[in-house]
VEXLO-896478 format. One line per 2 residues: number of its first residue (from 1); their letters; for each residue x, y, z of C-alpha. Coordinates in steps of 0.5 Angstrom, whole numbers, plus 500, padded with zeros to 3 digits. Layout:
% residues N
NUM> a> X/Y/Z ~ ...
//
This chain:
% residues 62
1> mp> 500/500/500 ~ 503/507/498
3> vn> 504/512/503 ~ 501/519/502
5> vg> 500/522/509 ~ 506/526/511
7> ti> 509/527/518 ~ 505/533/521
9> dr> 499/531/518 ~ 500/524/521
11> il> 501/527/528 ~ 495/531/527
13> rv> 491/525/525 ~ 493/521/531
15> vv> 492/527/536 ~ 485/529/533
17> gl> 483/521/533 ~ 485/520/540
19> al> 482/526/543 ~ 475/524/539
21> ia> 476/517/542 ~ 477/520/549
23> lv> 470/524/548 ~ 467/517/549
25> fv> 470/516/556 ~ 470/523/559
27> gp> 466/529/557 ~ 459/528/553
29> kt> 460/521/553 ~ 457/520/546
31> pw> 458/514/541 ~ 460/520/536
33> gw> 467/520/539 ~ 468/513/536
35> ig> 469/517/529 ~ 476/518/532
37> vi> 478/511/530 ~ 478/514/522
39> pl> 483/519/523 ~ 487/515/528
41> lt> 488/509/523 ~ 490/513/517
43> gl> 495/517/522 ~ 498/510/524
45> vr> 498/506/517 ~ 500/513/514
47> fc> 495/512/508 ~ 489/516/507
49> pa> 484/513/501 ~ 481/520/501
51> yt> 487/523/499 ~ 488/518/493
53> ll> 481/519/491 ~ 483/527/491
55> gl> 490/526/488 ~ 493/529/494
57> nt> 500/527/498 ~ 503/530/504
59> ca> 509/526/504 ~ 516/529/502
61> kk> 518/528/495 ~ 523/522/494
//
């Protein structure tokens, strides 16, 4: 699988994903926080299917 998520983008995705998942356990405690799994996984595997569809790539050029 090609990599299309850069370092800064990756860090932001992981932080936002963890913050959204934390909302399930603290704060409003709604199940909507589980949507944070998507940015968390795309940040961890460094691949975003939406970026492929849109032709985006935030990785440094090789």
